[in-house]
Each structure stands twice: as structure tokens, then as C-alpha cells.
N, C-alpha and C positions, 0 to 999 in steps of 0.2 A: 352764737349758739352752736353746740356740737350736734352733729347729726347722729342719731342712734341707728345702728345697723339693724335693718329689718330681717326677719326670718327668711332665709332662702327657701325656695320651693324644693321639695324632695327630689324632683327630677334634676334640678341644677346641681344639687349635692352629688348625686350619682354620676353626673357627667364629669364633674371635677375629679371624683375618685377614679373614674375610668381613665381620664387623661393622665393622672399621676402614675397610675399603674403602667400605662403604655410607655410613658416617658422613662420610668425606671427600667423597664425591660429593654428599651432601646439602648440605654446607656450600658446595661449589662452585656448586651450582645455585641456592641460595636466598640466598646472601650476596654474590654478584657479579653486577652488572648485565649483564655480557657474556653470561651464560648464563641469565639470568632473563627473564621477560616484561617488556619495556621498549621504549621508543622509542630506536632507535639506528641508526647507518648506518656502513657501511664506506666511507671516503673514498678514492677512487682518483684521484690527481692526476697530470696530465701538464702539460707546460709549452710555451709558445711562446717559443722562444729568439730573439726578434727585437730588434735594436738600433735599427732605423729602420723607419718605415712609408713605403711608396712611394706618393707622390702625383704620379707622372709622371716622376720623375728617372731611374728605371731603373738605379740604382746597381749592383745586384748583377750585372746583365748587361753593364755597361760599365765595370767596375772597372779602374782604371789606376794605383793607388797602390802603394807598396812594402808597406804593411801589408795583410795578407790580409783580405778582407771577413769571412770567418767568424771571424777572431780577435777581432772586435768583439762577437760574440754573448755574451750574459750566461750565467752558469753557473746550475746548479740551486742553490737556497738550502739552508741548513742545516736549516730546519724551517718549519712553518706554524702560524699562530694561527687558531683557529676561534672565531668569535663567533656566538652564537645569541641571537635576540631573539624571545621569545614574544609573542603578541598581548596577553596580560594584563599585560605589563610586565616579566616575569621575564627575566633575562639570564644567560648562562653563557659562560665563556671557557676554552679548552683549547689547549695546545701539543702538536702532533703531529709525526710524521715528515714530511719533505718530500714523500714519495710518498703520504702519507696513512696512516690506520689507523682502527680501530674507535673511534667516539666516541658517548657518550650524548647524546641530544637530548631536547627537550621533546615531550610528547604534544600532539596537535592542531596548529594552524597556528603557524608561526614563519618568521622570515627568518634566513638564514645568510650570514655574510661571512667570507671567508678571505683572508689575505695572509701573506707570508713574515715570520718573526719574528726575522730576523738582521740587521736594519738598524742602522746606527750613528748616522747623522745625521738620519734622518727622525723627525719628531714627528707623532704621530697625535692629531687633535683631534676632539671631539664623538663619541667612540666610544660614548657612551651613547645616541646617536640614530642608528639604522640609516641613514636616508637622508642624514644630514648628516655622516657620518664622512668625514674628509678627511686627507690626508697633506701635510705641509709640511716645511720643513727649517730648520736653525738659522741664526741671523744670524752674520755673519762680518765682521770689520773689516779694512781695509787702508788704512793712512794715506795712501799716495801716490795711491790711487784716490779715497778718500772726500773728500780735500781739494778735488778738482776736480769731484766728482759728489755733492755733499752732499745733493741732493734724492732720491737713489735708495737703496733698501734693498739692502744687499749680503748675500748668503747663501752658505752652503756648498753645493756640488753635492749633490743627494740620492743615496742609495744605490740599488741595483737594487731595484725594487719590483714584485712580482707581486700580482695580486688576482683574486678571483672572487666573485660574489655570487649568491645564490639568493633571489629576491624572496619566494617562498612555498613552504613545504614542510610536508607534513602528517605528523606523527609518530604512529605506531600502536604500541600496546603489544602486543608479540608476542615469541616466542622468536627467530625469524629476523631477521637484520639486513638492512636495505635497502642497496643499493650506490649511492653518489653518485659517478658518473664526471664529473670536472670538468676544465676546462682553465684553468690559471693563465696569465693574460695580462699582459704588461708594461704598467706605468703610468709608468715612466721610460724615457727613450730617450737615445741617445748622439749627440752631435755630434762628428764627427771633424774637428778643425780643423787646417789646415796653412798655415803661412807659408813660402813659398818665397823663398830669398835668392839673389841673383845674385853676392854676394860679401861678405866680411867676417865670416862666421859663425864663423870660427876665433877671433875675439876674444870670443865669447860664453861666459859661464860658467853663468848661470842664466836661466830664463825662467818667467814666470807671466802670467796674463791674466784678462780679465773679459768676460762676455757679458751685455749689458743687454736688458731688455724681455721676459724669460722669465716664465712663470707661477710664482706663489708657491706654489701648492698644486694638488692634484687630488682630486676626489671619488671614493672607492673604489667606490661603487655604480654610477656611471654612466661613469666614466672622463673626465668633463668637467673641464677645468682651470679654475681660478678666474680672475676678471677682474683681480685684483691682480697687479702686476708686480714683479719683483725682478732684481737683477744677480747673476749667478753668478760667484764667484771660484774660480780653479783654478790648478794648477801645470802647467808644460809640460816637455817633454823635447826636448833639443837633439840633432839628428841631423847628418849630414855637411853637407848643404846646405839643410836646412829645419828648422823647429821644429814640433812637433806637440803636440796635447792631445786627450784623450778626455774630453769633458765630458758628464756625465749631467744630464738636465733633465726636468721634467714636460712640456715642450713650450711652445708659445705660449699666451698667455692666452685664455680663453673658447673653448676648442676641445675636443671637436667642436662645430661650429656649422653648421647646415644652410645658412646664408647665407654661409658662408666663401668668400672668393675669394682665389686665390693671389697676386693683385697688388692687394690693398686699398690705397687711397690715403687720405691724411689721418691715418694711424696714426702713433704715435710710432715713431721709427726703432729698429732693432736695431743696437746699436753693439758693435764688437769691439775690445778693447784688448789689446795685448801689451807687457809690460815685459821688457826684456832687461838683465841685469846683466853688464857686461863684466869681463874678467879684471883690468882696471886699476881696478875699483871704480866706474866711471861707470855710470849707468843711462839707457837709451834707452827711449822710449815710442812705440808705433805705434798709431794709431787709425784704424778703418775703419767705414764704414756698410755693413752686410751685410744690410740689409732685404730685398733681392731674393732672396738665397740662403735666408734663414730663412722668408720667406713661402711659398716653393715647397716647403719641407721643414718643415712644422709640428711633426713629431714625429721628430726625429733626422735625420741625414744628414751631408753633407760641406760644410764651409765652407772655402773656399780663397782665400788671398791671395797674389798673385804680385808679383815685381819689387822685393822689399825688399833693402836693402843697408846694411851698417855701414861708413861711410867709413874709409879707412886712417888719416886724420889724427886721428880720434876714437879708433879702436881701438888706435892705437899710442902714445897719450899716456901718459906715465909708464911703467909696466911692462906696458902692454897687449900688446906684441909678444912677451912671454915667457909661459911657462906658469906663472903665479903662482897659488898656491892661494888661492881666494876662499871666504870663509865664506858663511853664509846671508844672509838679507835684514836681519839685525841688528834695528834698531828698527822695521823694517817687517814684522816677523813677523805672520802672521795670528793673530787672537784669536777663538776660537770661543766664542760666547756663547749662552745659552739664550734662547728667544723670550720 
């Protein structure tokens, strides 16, 4: 015969409930680093939403283009990566919310590096060495450009990159968490490039370009760009009477440099290329030396070319005067390759 469970006295039920509550609290306190004595910090991140640094051009105050200045500002990233480097060689890596959250850290002295973890084309190198950690981007080929510029490395434009570093932080074992209020600063900047046409743009179907002489990489701890140069390849958008491109870059090589002069002489030129595919299938190429504009804007800005034209005799050849559907760049498609 099975025994029926009798009704427990109310006092016994209360005791069991109290025991369960105490047990849960004990597990919470001693099995979770968030509530136990440990080295930890609450990261509180804010962002500088800057797309260019002003070195005397005063773009924001004198803006005159159709695109709004603020529309070029970058967005908040999807998340952050937190790298910690202890003095004894230990390392740790965490992914956290873009605004920050509570993270465990090492006890005693350590360095902390933070950057956004949602990049697509950026490659991080030397992440095992705090001072040498750098961001670069992937190589990219374009047959029509590489054939005439075979001595240059061509790359994809980098994604938006924010970073912040703490050279030294002391972790203390305790219940309370410290607060790390940080400002994530941009390490990639935008060049807003405009080609103004006096006529013939109605014949254009596609546009793409290249900007040479830009830095291949940037160091995340100092914000200094590498001395190595690369050519950035990018796509363009055709408007009513101009073509535009928004090109992200690490900036010019070897910058910041306390000896930097806006009009350095003897440097390799910064060259701007524009390829336009017409509706009749023909391709035109426009090349300009933009060294003066880039030197005065080492980290983002506006590059503008005026007075371009597509002649009627070229644009109207074949089916050029009709709205013929044009495919992509066919065998000239870009190929993204790992470094």
C-alpha cells in the first residue's frame, strides 16, 4: 500500500523556503565572479562620432554640398571587444555590449585595449602584443587599375573602427566593481569625394574609383598610421550632375607626426582615379593629382574635382543615347583576397 503524503505544517514549509532562499543566495555569491571578491570593472563607453579631423579647412562651418555634413558621421557599433594584458603575460578577451558592461579583469597591473567587434574587412595583427596591435585591411584586385599601377598594393576600404586603450590599470580583489568611463575614438575617417560634370553625365551607368598613397594600417594604442602605403578601391554613386564616393581610410601614412607639414614637398603624390562605365558599354578613366587636398586633410575631408565632361560623340556611340540596361563590371569585378 502506498503511503499518502500528509499535509506539512505551515512552519515546516516556511523553513524549507528559507533554506532554499539561503542556498540560492550562497550559490550566487560564491560561484559567480560578478558578486564575489574579484577584480572587475563596469565599462561605460561613449563615442566620438567624427568622420573628419579639422586641420584648418573648417568644413563643418562652411559646408556647401548637397549631402548633409552630419549624414557622414559614423554610427554606434554593434559591440566591443575588450583585450586585457597582464604584466605576467596572461591575456584575456571578451565581447561586450557597445555601451559597455561589467567585465572581469586581472588582479594587479594590466593594460586594456578596446575596439568595436563588428568590422568586416579589417584585419587585426599582432593582437598578442599590446603596443604592436594594429588594424589593416584586405587586399583587393581590379584588372583595369592594376594593369597600369602594378607597383601599388590595392586594398578594400576599411570599416568604421573605434578604439580606446588604457596603458596601465590596477585590478583589486573586492566585492565592488570599479567604473571605467571611456571615450571610443575613431581610427578610420571618411573622404567625401565629388567629381562635378559640366555635361554628358546622362550617358554614365556605373562609377568606381581609386585613391593612392593612403596608409595601409593604424596602431590601435597610439592612433599612429603605418609608413606603408596602399591604394584604396571603392565604388561610386552617380547623381544628376556629379559623381560621389564616401571612402573610408586610416588617413595618410606616418601620422600623427609632430613634424608634419600640410604642404610637404618631395612626397609621392596622392592620385585619384575615376572609372565611368557608359550605357553603351564603353569605359572612360579620369586621373587627377589631389596631393594638395589630401595634405591639408590628413584624416578625412572633402576631395573635389571640377569641370569634367563626357563628350556627346563618345556617349552617343552605339546605343549610348538610349537607356540601355548595363550589367556590372563583368570580368573587371573586384576580388577580395585575404592578406
